[in-house]
N, C-alpha and C positions, 0 to 999 in steps of 0.2 A: 446582449444576452450575458448574464452573469454566470460565473462558474469558474472552477479551477480544477485542474487535473495534475496529479503528480504520477510520473512513471518511474518506478524503481527497477533498474536493469541490473541483474546480478547473475552470478554463476554459482552453482552448488552441486555437490555430489550427494547431498542429503535432502532431496525434495520432500520425502515423507516427513522428516523432522520439521521442515519449513511449514508444511501444511498443518501439522499438529500445533505448532507454535501460533500460527495465524488463527486457527480455529479457537484455541484457548483465549487468545487476546480478544477476539471478536465476542466470544461468549461472556467474558468478564465485563467488557464495555457495555454490551446490551443489558446485562443484569444490573450494572451500576446506573445506567440511564442518565448520567450527568455529563455535561459539557458537549461541545460540538463533536459530531461523528461524521465519517464519510457518508456520502449518499449511496455510493456503490463502490465495489472493488472487483476487479477481474484479475485473476492470476493466470498467467499464460506460460507455456513451454514452447521453445523454438523447435519446430520439426526438423530443421536442417542442422541444428546444433543442440543436442540433447542435454547439455549442461547449462544452457543459457535460459534464463527465466525473466519475465517481466511482470511486475505488479502494477496495475493501472488503477489508481485510487481517485475517485471524483468527490469533490466537496462543493458546497453551495457557493463558497467564495474563498478567495485567497486568505482573507482575514480568519475565517473559520479553520482553514487548514493550518494556519500559523498558531492559532489557539490550541488546536489538537496537538501540534508538534511540541508545544511547551508542557504538555501533561507528563508527569513522572512515569505513568504507565506506558505512554507512547515511547518515551526515551528508553525504558527497559525493554520494550518489544523490539525497538530498532537495534539496540545493542545485542540482544539475543539473536536476532536475524543475522546480523553481521558475523556473529560467531559461527553460524551455519553456512556462510558463504565462502567460496573458494576465491578470495581476493576481495577488493573493495567494490562496493556497488556504485552505480552511476545514477544520479537523480536528475530527472527532467521536470521542470516546473512550468506548467503551461496554462495560460488563460484561455478559457473556452470562448471561441469566436462564434461558432455555430454548432448546433447539434440537431440531428435529424433522426427520428425514430421511424423505421420503415415497417413496423408492425402495427 
């Protein structure tokens, strides 16, 4: 099974600003329609640690994820996201081994 997932683990005291930044980035990418885009993203908050968040971003392949990472708008989004974080983010790069949909 092909696929690639990146998990971005970060802390922020500005979750509403992060959500607005993410919404704006997604809207601009969808309007542009060019280049590889994530298949899906899930933004999560930690119930036990309210300042901890994770973004789970799925791509069709590692190669598409790397193409996406090289885009100037992705770099700008990442830099703006880091400005909203309380400290550095941790990135987890994962190859999809198996995926199961239960619905």
